[in-house]
C-alpha positions as CSV (number, residue, x, y, z in Angstrom):
1,M,-12.9,26.1,-5.7
2,L,-14.2,25.4,-9.2
3,P,-16.8,22.8,-9.9
4,D,-15.6,19.2,-9.9
5,R,-12.2,19.9,-8.6
6,E,-12.9,17.5,-5.7
7,L,-13.1,14.8,-8.3
8,E,-9.7,15.7,-9.7
9,A,-8.2,15.7,-6.2
10,G,-9.7,12.3,-5.5
11,E,-8.4,10.9,-8.8
12,A,-4.9,12.2,-8.1
13,A,-4.9,10.5,-4.7
14,S,-6.3,7.3,-6.3
15,A,-3.5,7.3,-8.9
16,L,-0.8,7.6,-6.3
17,A,-2.3,4.9,-4.1
18,T,-2.8,2.6,-7.0
19,E,0.7,3.1,-8.2
20,A,1.9,2.3,-4.7
21,A,-0.1,-1.0,-4.8
22,M,-2.8,-0.1,-2.3
23,E,-5.7,-2.5,-2.2
24,P,-8.5,-1.4,-4.5
25,D,-11.1,-1.1,-1.8
26,R,-8.8,1.1,0.2
27,V,-8.0,3.2,-2.9
28,D,-11.8,3.9,-3.1
29,E,-11.9,4.8,0.6
30,L,-9.0,7.3,0.2
31,R,-10.6,8.8,-2.9
32,L,-13.9,9.4,-1.0
33,A,-12.1,10.9,2.0
34,V,-10.1,13.3,-0.1
35,Q,-13.2,14.4,-2.1
36,E,-15.1,14.9,1.2
37,A,-12.2,17.0,2.7
38,F,-12.0,19.0,-0.5
39,I,-15.8,19.7,-0.5
40,N,-15.7,20.8,3.1
41,A,-12.9,23.2,2.4
42,S,-14.7,24.6,-0.7
43,E,-18.1,25.0,1.0
44,H,-17.1,26.1,4.5
45,S,-13.8,27.9,4.5
46,N,-14.8,31.2,3.1
47,A,-11.2,31.6,1.9
48,S,-10.5,35.0,0.5
49,D,-8.2,33.5,-2.2
50,G,-10.9,31.0,-3.3
51,R,-8.4,28.1,-3.3
52,V,-8.1,24.7,-1.8
53,Y,-4.5,23.2,-1.8
54,V,-3.9,19.5,-2.0
55,T,-0.6,17.8,-1.4
56,L,0.1,14.1,-2.0
57,A,3.0,12.1,-0.5
58,L,4.1,8.5,-0.4
59,W,6.4,7.5,2.5
60,G,8.6,4.5,2.8
61,D,10.5,2.2,0.4
62,E,9.2,-1.1,1.8
63,R,5.9,-2.2,3.2
64,P,4.2,-0.9,5.1
65,R,4.2,2.3,3.1
66,L,2.1,5.3,3.8
67,V,0.0,7.5,1.5
68,Q,-0.5,11.0,3.0
69,V,-2.9,13.6,1.5
70,T,-3.1,17.1,2.9
71,V,-6.1,19.3,2.1
72,R,-5.6,22.9,3.1
73,D,-7.4,26.2,2.9
74,T,-6.8,29.7,4.1
75,G,-10.3,30.4,5.3
76,V,-11.8,31.3,8.7
77,G,-11.4,27.9,10.4
78,F,-13.9,26.1,12.6
79,T,-14.2,24.3,15.9
80,A,-14.4,20.5,15.1
81,P,-17.6,19.0,16.3
82,A,-17.6,15.8,18.3
83,E,-18.2,12.7,16.3
84,R,-21.8,12.4,15.3
85,G,-23.8,9.8,17.3
86,T,-27.1,9.8,15.4
87,M,-28.3,10.2,11.9
88,L,-31.3,12.2,13.2
89,G,-31.6,15.9,13.1
90,G,-34.2,18.2,14.6
91,A,-37.7,16.8,15.2
92,G,-36.4,13.3,14.5
93,K,-35.9,13.9,10.8
94,P,-32.9,12.4,9.0
95,R,-29.8,14.6,9.0
96,K,-28.3,14.7,5.5
97,R,-25.4,17.1,6.1
98,G,-22.6,17.5,8.7
99,W,-21.2,14.0,8.4
100,G,-18.0,14.8,6.5
101,L,-15.5,14.7,9.3
102,T,-17.0,11.5,10.7
103,L,-16.9,9.9,7.3
104,I,-13.2,10.9,6.8
105,R,-12.3,9.5,10.2
106,R,-13.9,6.2,9.4
107,L,-12.3,5.9,5.9
108,V,-8.7,6.6,6.6
109,D,-6.2,5.1,9.1
110,E,-5.2,8.5,10.6
111,V,-6.5,12.0,10.4
112,E,-5.2,15.2,11.9
113,I,-7.2,18.5,11.7
114,D,-5.7,21.9,12.5
115,S,-8.1,24.7,12.2
116,G,-8.1,28.3,13.3
117,S,-7.9,31.9,12.0
118,H,-5.1,30.7,9.6
119,G,-7.5,28.3,7.8
120,T,-7.8,24.6,8.0
121,V,-5.4,21.7,7.3
122,V,-6.7,18.1,7.1
123,V,-4.0,15.5,6.9
124,M,-5.1,12.0,6.0
125,R,-2.9,8.9,6.1
126,M,-3.5,5.4,4.9
127,R,-1.1,2.5,5.3
128,I,-0.3,0.2,2.3
129,G,0.5,-3.5,2.9
130,V,-0.9,-3.8,6.4
131,A,-4.0,-5.7,7.2
132,T,-6.7,-3.5,8.6
133,E,-9.8,-4.2,10.7
134,G,-12.3,-6.3,8.7
135,T,-9.8,-7.5,6.2
């Protein structure tokens, strides 16, 4: 949980996705999602070992291929909030925090979150070579 480690995690995911021929815009989306998951783990896990674990995988030999990134901590866990419906906080003021999971869900094709007393595991998957909404 050292400074700027989220950037390293994002760059590692980007390198794998680029090597696998993922479209550049989707590489950027994956990088951002990984960085956000890493930051969440760093800031909120309260892990006694002070570590965030990142695992990268590439699945499939032919298109569509799948990039999977797992971000895991051994912290206290959390109850996932429902997707945010508004950008306003208390007294109608803009809410600047608390959008990480919503952002991750919107950036990647699939996300699974398992959180409890064992810590939190966030698994993010993006397909390569498959047209997505808006493309």
